[in-house]
C-alpha angles and dihedrals in degrees: 000000000000122000113260110205091191094056116107114255134193137050094292090066100037092109095058120084121230105243093190091054092050091050092050091050091049092049090050089051092050093046091049090052091051091050091049092051092049091047094051092046092053093044087073129223099028095106093043092051089052090051092049090049092048092050091048091050093050091048090049092050091049090049091051092048091050091048092050091047092050091049092046095050098045 
C-alpha cells in the first residue's frame, strides 16, 4: 500500500480508518482481477476447458438422476 501523507498518524487517530488506504487496496484488487482475466483469456483454452468440464458434469449428474429414478420405480 502506498504511503498517504494526508492520513492521520499517531495514537490520537488510531481509531479512525484511512479511507484513502482502503480505496487504494480496492483499486489494486480490481486491477489484479482485470489482469487475471486478461491473462487467462490470452493463455488460450482455459475457458473452453472449463465449459467442457461443466457440460460433462451436468451430463453425468443427469445420468445419475435418471439411474436413481429407474432403480426407485422398478
